[in-house]
C-alpha angles and dihedrals in degrees: 000000000000122000118232128193119220134187119209119213091218106035119065117244135010133293135202126226128185114215141134122283094249094046125092130202116239102195144011110271091218104048102006090235119152091214100098138106138199117258112227113236136191115247118245110248116187111218115219110235121188115228120237095258094055133266124003090245089063090058091051092050090049092051091049091050091048091053098040093092091051091050092050091051090050091051091051092048092050091052092050094048119105114222118204110207094185 
């Protein structure tokens, strides 16, 4: 659920309320006054930044290649293991 910031006309400060986009608050949760309004806020937009070595996909591929040998060893060990179901 989205978080909305409200300012009450009677209480000092601001307060945050989580509710759906189509829902509205009817009163202040601190003093139960109906004299409050929602404070407009800027949405958070994450900016994509390329790392020094290139694209993020290249880092993922490098990590997979580095762990490929470990994964192969784990597969071989699992095949050699004897499982006792009794």
